[in-house]
MARTORMAR-423939 format. One line per 5 residues: number of its first residue (from 0); their letters; for each residue x, y, z of N, C-alpha, C. Coordinates in nm, 4 decimals. Atoms other than C-alpha are relative to their C-alpha. Layout:
NUM	a	X Y Z X Y Z X Y Z; ...
***
This chain:
0	mlkki	-0.1366 0.0084 0.0469 9.7245 7.1876 13.0039 0.0059 -0.0708 -0.1360; -0.0003 0.0726 0.1266 9.6536 6.9383 12.7227 -0.0521 0.0876 -0.1136; 0.0589 -0.0871 0.1023 9.4380 7.1892 12.5345 0.1008 0.1061 -0.0454; -0.1007 -0.1012 0.0308 9.7147 7.4507 12.5517 0.1128 -0.0592 -0.0842; -0.1066 0.0664 0.0745 9.9773 7.2046 12.4272 -0.0470 -0.0339 -0.1406
5	irktv	0.0537 0.0325 0.1323 9.7538 7.0890 12.1409 -0.0080 0.1254 -0.0859; 0.0152 -0.1244 0.0748 9.6811 7.4465 12.0368 0.1345 0.0512 -0.0512; -0.1317 -0.0493 0.0401 10.0481 7.5491 12.0326 0.0654 -0.0916 -0.1027; -0.0643 0.0949 0.0904 10.1694 7.2328 11.8609 -0.0638 0.0020 -0.1376; 0.0689 -0.0029 0.1291 9.9046 7.2393 11.5888 0.0324 0.1290 -0.0735
10	fiysi	-0.0342 -0.1277 0.0634 9.9797 7.6068 11.5226 0.1401 -0.0043 -0.0602; -0.1381 0.0062 0.0492 10.3540 7.5467 11.4890 0.0114 -0.0948 -0.1192; -0.0050 0.0948 0.1102 10.3073 7.2418 11.2678 -0.0733 0.0554 -0.1228; 0.0712 -0.0613 0.1119 10.0576 7.4350 11.0535 0.0866 0.1024 -0.0718; -0.0929 -0.0959 0.0609 10.3148 7.7085 10.9964 0.1020 -0.0731 -0.0856
15	fglil	-0.0938 0.0789 0.0796 10.5661 7.4453 10.8829 -0.0680 -0.0569 -0.1247; 0.0744 0.0494 0.1152 10.2999 7.2956 10.6552 -0.0246 0.1086 -0.1032; 0.0197 -0.1124 0.0905 10.2276 7.6379 10.5084 0.1284 0.0320 -0.0757; -0.1293 -0.0242 0.0651 10.5970 7.6932 10.4372 0.0271 -0.1081 -0.1040; -0.0194 0.1106 0.0934 10.6164 7.3508 10.2754 -0.0939 0.0135 -0.1204
20	gigll	0.0962 -0.0186 0.1078 10.3013 7.4209 10.0703 0.0382 0.1133 -0.0939; -0.0450 -0.1111 0.0843 10.4356 7.7548 9.9475 0.1195 -0.0434 -0.0842; -0.1131 0.0527 0.0766 10.7581 7.5821 9.8478 -0.0449 -0.0926 -0.1111; 0.0558 0.0890 0.1018 10.5566 7.3191 9.6618 -0.0663 0.0797 -0.1125; 0.0637 -0.0852 0.1006 10.3577 7.5906 9.4847 0.1048 0.0676 -0.0877
25	vasif	-0.1071 -0.0643 0.0769 10.6751 7.7735 9.3808 0.0678 -0.1019 -0.0913; -0.0614 0.1042 0.0829 10.8281 7.4469 9.2591 -0.0913 -0.0396 -0.1154; 0.0928 0.0387 0.1062 10.5140 7.3679 9.0599 -0.0107 0.1055 -0.1089; 0.0025 -0.1051 0.1014 10.5333 7.7023 8.8821 0.1135 -0.0194 -0.1003; -0.1173 0.0116 0.0859 10.8802 7.6289 8.7451 0.0160 -0.1358 -0.0673
30	tnevv	-0.0119 0.1320 0.0612 10.8430 7.2581 8.6685 -0.1361 -0.0679 -0.0030; 0.1273 0.0698 0.0151 10.5631 7.0305 8.5578 0.0039 -0.1371 0.0672; -0.0173 0.1313 -0.0611 10.6863 6.7358 8.7677 -0.0780 -0.0175 0.1303; 0.0795 0.0095 -0.1221 10.4681 6.8148 9.0713 -0.1379 -0.0525 -0.0390; 0.1280 0.0615 0.0363 10.1639 6.5855 9.0550 -0.0791 -0.0344 0.1253
35	vqnge	0.0908 0.0531 -0.1017 9.8630 6.4927 9.2652 -0.0595 -0.1255 -0.0605; 0.0470 0.1256 0.0577 9.7788 6.1284 9.2134 -0.0514 -0.0934 0.1077; 0.0500 0.1063 -0.0855 9.5961 5.8339 9.3619 0.0291 -0.1304 -0.0727; -0.0422 0.1207 0.0693 9.7678 5.5115 9.2656 0.0617 0.0358 -0.1334; -0.0514 -0.0280 0.1336 9.8250 5.5234 8.8905 -0.0673 0.1208 -0.0646
40	kvfas	0.0757 -0.1087 0.0614 9.5664 5.7920 8.8138 0.0521 0.1358 0.0469; -0.0478 -0.1349 -0.0296 9.7031 6.1473 8.7973 -0.1181 0.0955 -0.0067; 0.1118 -0.0946 -0.0042 9.4456 6.4052 8.9075 0.0392 0.1368 -0.0535; -0.0429 -0.1323 0.0444 9.6460 6.7222 8.8459 0.1523 0.0031 -0.0036; -0.1447 -0.0190 0.0057 9.9948 6.8301 8.7511 0.0294 0.1478 -0.0228
45	gvkag	-0.0411 -0.1390 0.0202 10.1857 7.1559 8.7381 -0.0571 0.0928 0.1057; 0.0485 -0.1037 -0.0914 10.0348 7.4689 8.8913 -0.1267 -0.0452 0.0728; 0.1200 0.0516 -0.0676 9.7015 7.2956 8.9636 0.0387 -0.0867 0.1193; -0.0457 0.0849 -0.1092 9.8877 7.0415 9.1755 0.0580 0.0839 0.1132; -0.0534 -0.0892 -0.1026 10.0678 7.3227 9.3577 -0.1086 0.0689 0.0794
50	iiglp	0.1127 -0.0658 -0.0678 9.7401 7.4972 9.4353 -0.0742 -0.0999 0.0889; 0.0627 0.1034 -0.0833 9.5899 7.1697 9.5617 0.0909 -0.0353 0.1174; -0.0959 0.0383 -0.1030 9.9070 7.0949 9.7577 0.0147 0.1003 0.1127; -0.0144 -0.1032 -0.1041 9.9063 7.4241 9.9478 -0.0918 -0.0253 0.1193; 0.0826 0.0288 -0.1184 9.5990 7.3614 10.1677 0.0143 -0.1440 0.0488
55	asvli	-0.0147 0.1397 -0.0419 9.6582 6.9864 10.1661 0.1197 -0.0174 0.0928; -0.1177 0.0126 -0.0861 10.0061 7.0249 10.3165 -0.0259 0.0610 0.1382; 0.0342 -0.0600 -0.1295 9.8680 7.2541 10.5881 -0.0887 -0.0955 0.0813; 0.0884 0.0938 -0.0703 9.5926 7.0033 10.6743 0.0747 -0.1239 0.0485; -0.0771 0.1175 -0.0394 9.8308 6.7086 10.6787 0.0937 0.0330 0.1153
60	asfig	-0.0906 -0.0401 -0.1074 10.0829 6.8962 10.8938 -0.0764 0.0267 0.1292; 0.0810 -0.0245 -0.1197 9.8066 7.0047 11.1341 -0.0419 -0.1307 0.0659; 0.0374 0.1302 -0.0542 9.6884 6.6466 11.1740 0.1193 -0.0687 0.0663; -0.1206 0.0575 -0.0596 10.0443 6.5268 11.2367 0.0355 0.0739 0.1287; -0.0245 -0.0778 -0.1209 10.0870 6.8105 11.4885 -0.0937 -0.0386 0.1126
65	fihai	0.0973 0.0425 -0.1002 9.7699 6.7019 11.6679 0.0408 -0.1341 0.0617; -0.0425 0.1317 -0.0488 9.8919 6.3426 11.6941 0.1271 0.0127 0.0836; -0.1229 -0.0196 -0.0765 10.2377 6.4564 11.8086 -0.0279 0.0686 0.1333; 0.0326 -0.0691 -0.1247 10.0819 6.6856 12.0690 -0.0508 -0.0981 0.1044; 0.0581 0.0947 -0.0948 9.8909 6.3981 12.2275 0.1001 -0.1062 0.0432
70	flwfp	-0.0846 0.1148 -0.0303 10.1460 6.1186 12.2045 0.1456 0.0340 0.0292; -0.1406 -0.0338 -0.0212 10.4786 6.3049 12.2210 0.0177 0.1167 0.0965; -0.0287 -0.1194 -0.0783 10.4701 6.6574 12.3612 -0.0724 0.0035 0.1342; 0.0713 -0.0021 -0.1279 10.2028 6.6179 12.6292 0.0679 -0.0875 0.1055; -0.0691 0.0792 -0.1027 10.3772 6.3270 12.8072 0.1323 0.0619 0.0440
75	ivyvy	-0.1269 -0.0634 -0.0358 10.7103 6.5118 12.7935 -0.0240 0.1165 0.0953; 0.0297 -0.1161 -0.0852 10.5614 6.8300 12.9427 -0.0559 -0.0456 0.1346; 0.0595 0.0508 -0.1237 10.3615 6.6323 13.2005 0.1074 -0.0543 0.0942; -0.1078 0.0555 -0.0825 10.6674 6.4428 13.3244 0.0917 0.1110 0.0482; -0.0859 -0.1114 -0.0392 10.8755 6.7616 13.3275 -0.0634 0.0811 0.1134
80	kkiss	0.0684 -0.0761 -0.1063 10.6145 6.9456 13.5364 -0.0029 -0.0774 0.1302; 0.0003 0.0824 -0.1223 10.5909 6.6532 13.7819 0.1380 -0.0005 0.0655; -0.1364 0.0024 -0.0557 10.9687 6.6382 13.8230 0.0363 0.1359 0.0571; -0.0373 -0.1341 -0.0474 11.0093 7.0155 13.8566 -0.0834 0.0418 0.1217; 0.0798 -0.0367 -0.1171 10.7251 7.0427 14.1115 0.0489 -0.0728 0.1246
85	rrs	-0.0553 0.0713 -0.1155 10.8916 6.7841 14.3371 0.1222 0.0702 0.0565; -0.1230 -0.0660 -0.0447 11.2149 6.9825 14.3521 -0.0292 0.1246 0.0837; 0.0266 -0.1265 -0.0701 11.0565 7.3059 14.4685 -0.0909 -0.0153 0.1192
***
């Protein structure tokens, strides 16, 4: 059950990350204000930052989906299944 929940949650969060990354790429095409930086050092700006941001947003969203699957969605589904199995 946990493996199924993780798989579904990571997939859904990855889709949202992909949508966000595509939006970031489109925004970077029209403006030069999209940057990739670490502290004060700017690594890339403009379209390069959009291209870097596309896979990065998918990876970040997938990791957040994995954490949410374990700590949020699995306990909710587990408690729901326990409650619904007692009724029937």
